[in-house]
C-alpha positions in Angstrom: 84.6 113.4 89.5 87.2 113.4 86.2 88.3 110.1 85.1 91.9 110.7 87.3 90.0 111.2 90.3 90.7 109.1 93.6 88.0 109.5 96.4 89.9 108.9 99.6 87.3 108.1 102.7 88.7 108.3 106.3 88.2 109.7 109.6 91.8 110.2 110.3 93.0 114.0 109.0 96.4 112.9 108.9 95.9 109.9 106.7 93.9 112.3 104.2 96.0 115.0 104.1 99.3 112.4 103.2 97.4 110.9 100.9 96.2 114.0 99.2 99.5 115.4 99.1 101.1 112.1 97.3 98.3 111.3 95.0 98.2 115.1 93.6 101.9 115.2 93.2 101.2 112.3 90.7 98.8 114.2 88.7 95.6 112.5 90.3 92.6 115.3 91.5 91.4 114.0 95.1 88.6 114.0 96.8 87.7 113.2 100.6 85.2 111.8 103.1 85.4 111.5 106.5 82.6 109.0 106.9 80.5 106.5 105.0 77.1 108.2 104.2 79.4 111.3 102.6 81.1 109.0 101.1 78.4 107.1 99.2 76.2 110.3 98.7 79.6 111.7 96.6 79.4 108.3 94.7 76.4 108.4 93.9 76.3 111.9 92.2 79.9 111.2 90.0 82.0 108.1 90.4 85.5 108.5 90.8 88.0 106.4 89.1 89.2 104.8 92.5 88.2 104.6 95.9 90.6 104.4 98.8 88.4 103.2 102.0 88.9 102.9 105.3 87.2 100.1 106.9 86.4 101.8 110.5 84.3 104.7 109.7 82.0 106.4 111.8 78.8 105.5 111.1 78.0 103.8 108.1 81.7 101.7 108.2 83.6 100.6 105.2 82.4 97.2 104.6 79.1 98.4 104.5 80.2 101.5 101.9 81.8 98.4 99.9 79.2 96.1 99.8 76.7 98.7 98.8 79.1 100.2 95.9 79.4 96.6 94.8 76.0 96.3 94.3 76.1 98.4 91.0 79.7 99.2 90.1 82.7 97.8 89.5 84.9 100.7 90.5 88.1 99.9 92.0 88.4 99.7 95.9 92.1 99.8 97.8 91.0 99.2 101.1 92.4 100.4 104.2 92.6 98.7 107.9 94.3 99.4 111.0 94.5 95.7 112.1 96.7 93.2 110.5 94.0 90.7 111.0 93.6 88.2 108.0 90.2 88.3 108.7 89.8 91.7 107.6 91.6 91.3 104.6 89.4 88.7 104.1 85.9 89.9 104.9 86.9 93.0 102.4 88.3 90.9 98.9 85.1 89.0 99.4 82.9 92.0 99.4 85.0 93.0 96.0 87.7 95.2 97.2 90.6 94.6 94.6 93.6 95.4 96.9 94.1 96.6 100.7 96.9 97.9 102.8 97.4 98.2 106.5 98.0 101.5 108.4 100.5 102.9 108.9 101.5 103.0 105.4 104.2 104.3 103.3 102.5 107.6 101.0 104.5 106.3 98.2 103.4 102.5 98.0 99.7 104.1 98.2 100.6 105.9 95.0 102.4 102.7 93.4 99.3 100.5 94.5 96.6 103.0 93.1 98.4 103.7 89.7 98.7 99.9 89.6 95.2 98.8 90.3 94.1 101.4 87.5 96.3 100.0 84.6 94.9 96.8 85.7 91.3 97.7 85.6 91.9 99.7 82.2 94.2 96.4 80.8 92.0 95.3 77.5 90.9 91.9 77.4 93.4 89.6 75.3 90.6 88.6 72.7 86.9 89.4 72.2 85.7 86.2 70.7 83.9 84.4 73.3 85.5 81.3 74.7 83.2 77.4 75.3 84.4 75.4 77.5 81.9 72.4 78.1 78.7 74.4 79.1 80.2 77.2 79.7 80.6 80.5 77.3 82.6 83.3 78.4 82.4 86.2 75.7 85.4 89.0 77.0 84.2 91.5 74.9 80.6 91.7 76.5 81.9 90.3 79.8 79.4 88.0 80.1 79.3 84.5 81.2 76.7 81.8 81.0 75.7 78.4 81.9 73.7 76.1 79.8 72.5 79.8 78.4 71.8 80.6 82.3 73.4 84.3 82.7 76.1 84.0 85.6 76.8 87.7 87.9 80.5 87.4 88.0 82.5 90.6 89.5 85.2 92.1 87.7 88.1 90.2 88.9 86.3 87.0 89.0 85.4 87.4 85.7 89.3 88.0 84.9 90.1 84.7 86.5 87.9 82.4 85.0 89.1 83.9 81.7 92.6 83.3 82.8 91.6 79.7 83.7 89.7 79.2 80.6 92.7 80.4 78.5 95.0 78.0 79.9 92.4 75.2 80.3 94.3 71.7 81.2 97.1 73.4 82.4 97.8 73.8 86.3 98.4 77.7 87.2 100.2 78.5 90.4 98.8 81.3 92.8 101.6 83.2 91.9 100.9 83.1 87.9 97.2 83.6 88.5 98.2 86.7 90.4 100.5 87.4 87.9 97.8 87.1 84.7 95.0 88.9 86.9 96.0 91.3 89.4 99.2 92.4 87.4 103.0 91.5 88.8 103.0 94.4 90.8 100.1 93.2 92.6 101.0 93.4 96.4 98.4 91.0 97.7 98.8 87.5 99.2 97.9 84.3 97.7 94.9 84.2 99.9 93.4 86.4 97.5 93.0 83.8 94.8 91.4 81.4 97.2 88.9 83.4 97.8 88.1 84.3 94.2 87.9 80.7 93.4 85.4 79.9 96.0 83.6 82.4 94.8 83.4 81.1 91.1 82.8 77.8 92.5 79.7 78.7 94.1 78.5 81.0 90.8 79.2 78.3 88.6 76.9 75.9 90.6 76.2 72.5 88.8 78.3 73.6 85.4 80.3 70.8 83.7 83.1 73.2 84.2 85.1 72.6 87.8 88.1 74.5 89.0 90.0 71.7 90.4 92.7 72.2 93.2 96.1 70.5 92.6 97.2 70.5 96.3 100.8 72.2 96.7 100.5 73.7 93.5 97.4 75.6 92.2 94.2 75.4 90.1 93.3 74.3 87.2 89.6 74.4 84.7 88.6 70.7 83.6 85.1 69.7 82.4 83.0 66.6 83.4 
C-alpha cells in the first residue's frame, strides 16, 4: 500500500462504496476489507496510511482489530460505530483509535476527518531537545519517555498529550486547549477524549514525581511533588 492508501474495513457494501468514491475523488488510494480477519491479513502484508474501521464486523470485530494493530503500530485509526452510545466511543479511544464517527455519516465529513488525522499524525514536534520535568524525561525526537531511567511505553496520542502538558508545566490547560494542541483545531471529538488519555497517562506514569492534576471545572496541569 502507498503512503496515501486508506484501508476501509466495513461489511456494508454501500458504506464501502461511498467511502471509496469520496476518498478517491480527493486523491487517496483505497483498499477495502469486509471482515476483521481479512483486514488484519492485509495490514500484516503492508501498513496503510490510515484505517477506517467499523466496530461491528463479522468474525474478528473492530475492537479486536484495533487491539492487534495497536500492539505493533501507531497507524491512525478512524472508528465507525452504528450506535451513538458513549461506551462504544470510549472503548474505541481506550484501545487507541484516533477519532470516531457514528453511522450514517456525511461522506464529506469522513474525508475531512481523514485529512485532519493525517495532518496531525505527520505534524513535526516543536523541538527535538529532551525535556526533563522532575524524574520524567521526554525525548520528542525519539518519542521516548523515561521515569528515573525506566522506559514508559506510551501510545502516540498519550505521548503527544504528555509533551503538551510538559511544555506548559504549571499552567492549567482546558480540555479544549488540549484538543487543539494534541488533536488539532479541527478535531471532531468530544472533551471526554482528553479524560480517557489522561487516565491512561496517570496509570502509566505510576509513582513518578510528576503528576497530572485535575483543576475542576477548568482542565489539567502538570505538577511535580
